[in-house]
N, C-alpha and C positions, 0 to 999 in steps of 0.2 A: 828464413827474411821472409817478410810478407811480400808479396805480388804489388802492393800499394799502401799508402796510410791516407788518412781524411787531413794531412797537414798539407797547406798548398806551400811546397817546398820542393825543390829539383829531387831530392832524395824519398819524397811520398810520392811522387809520379809516379804512374804505372809501369811495371819495370819496361816491358817492350809494346809496340806500336808497330801495328801491320799497316805498312803503307804502299800504295797504289803508285806502280811507276808510271803511270799515264796509258800504257800498253793494256791495261787488264791485267797484269801480275802483279803479285804481291808481294812484299818482302817485311821480315823482320829488321824492327829499327829498335835501338834505345830510346824509349822515349825521353831520357833525361837530357838528351840532347836537342830535343824539342821543347822541353819547356820553356814557355814564354817567348816561341821563338816567332816571329815576324818577320824574318828576312828569307827573299826569295832564292831558292838553290841549297838552304843550310842543312835540310832533311831531306828533300826529293828535287828534282829537276823541275822547274817550269811551273813551282808553286810555292807558297810560304805557310808550312804546316807547323803548327802549335799544339803543344799541350797546356790547359790552363785548368788552374784548381777556381772553380767558380763555387762560391758559397752562397747561400738562398739570398743574402742583398746583393750580390751582385746580379742575381739571376733575375732577381726584381727590378732593378736598375732599367730605367727605359730610356736615360741618357745615353748610354753605352750598347755593346755587342750582348752583354749578359742577356737582355730580354730576347735575343734571338736564339739562346740554347735552349732547350727543352727541359731540362733539369740540372740543379744544383749536382755537382760533384767534378769528377775529372772529364773535361771536356778536348775533343781534337778540334781544331780552327784550321781551316785549309781556305787560301785566299788563290784563286786560279789567275793564270797571266795569260799574254795573247799577243797581237801582232794589231797593228792600225793600218790605216788607210786615209785618204785626206779626199777631201770634196769640194771641190771650188765653188761657193755661194755667189760671190762677187770679184770681178777681176781685177777691181780698182785702177786708180789711173797714173800714168806717169812713169810707167817702168821702162826701161830700155827694150828696145827692140831684140827678139832673138830669146836662147836658152838660159834657163838662171834654176839655181838649186832651191829647196826647201831644206829649214833644218826642224827638225822637232825636238823639243824641250822637255824635260820632266819625266813621267811614267815610273815613277818609281825607279824599279829594277832595271826597266826595258832596255833596249839600244838596237841600234841596227839599221832603223828604219830613214829611208831616204827616199828622195823623189825629185823630178826635174818639171820646169814648166817651162812654156813658152808663149811668148808675148808676141802679139801683133798691135799695132797702131797704139801702144803702149798701156795696152790692157791684157792681163793675163788671161787667156783662152783655154789651155788643155795643162792638165797635171799627170804625170804619169809616174807612179808607185815604182822604182827599180828595186827595191825592197821593203818588204813590211815589217821588218825588224823581229825582235821576241822578246820575251818574259815582261812586257809590260803588264804590271800590275793596277795603273790608273792610266787612262789615256794622256798623253804627251799635247802640247800645243805643236802648231805648224807653223812655219814664217818663214816668207820668202825672203831670201837674202840680196837686196837691192835696194838702191833709191827710188821713191814715190813720190806722188802727190798725194795720191789717196790709196792705204794700203788695200788690199785685197780681202777677202773676207773667207777664211778657209774653214772646213769644219772636219775634225778629225774622228773619225769612224771606226770603235773599238773591234777587235775580233776576237774569236779564242774565248776566253773565258776569264779575259780581263776583269778585276775585280769582282768576280763571284766568288761568294764564300758561303762554307759548309760547316755544319756543325755535326759533330758525332760523339755522342755521351757513352764515354767510355767506360765510367762507373758512376751509375747514380747514387746518389746520397746526399741527405738532409743534414749531414752532419759535418760537412767540410767547415774546417778552421777558418775562422775569421783572419782576415790576415792586411797587411799594409804592404805588399809586394809590386812590382813595376808590372804587373798584369791589369792592374785597376784600370790601366789606361785603356784597357782593350774592353772588358768585360765591367767595368765599374767599380764601384765601391761604395 
């Protein structure tokens, strides 16, 4: 039984993948589980690791991520995750004096970020991050949960490896089969 084929399908993917657990240790993983994966935590915690069959047309396509791969063949794609903080750009007006909460919406698979703010004379003056959250693969948006006249402007600052993508060619080949699989939304077609 071969260790891989040049047919873009789960059965053709390289049989084993060496995964970094984020602490410098590697472990073997059945790459058929990672085939076309884009879900954070499905293969390894704190990242979305997938194995994609990239044919020469996908590799040359500048619209999608195929252009970021170094060669056609079997490619491992890893998207990192991280935490967030928020910076107050403008305090807005019309807020009720005292403390309030910030909500973080979006951020892909991330969760757990929470923050409080303080209002003086109707203006948000400070933000305190109580928890930076984890597993965000894109930066969420932050909003003050309160009535206001003019909204405060907040900038979410991503930390860790949010959205950082890396590509490793596992098997370089110019003879990967042309396909119509769902990986085309990642590498193009």
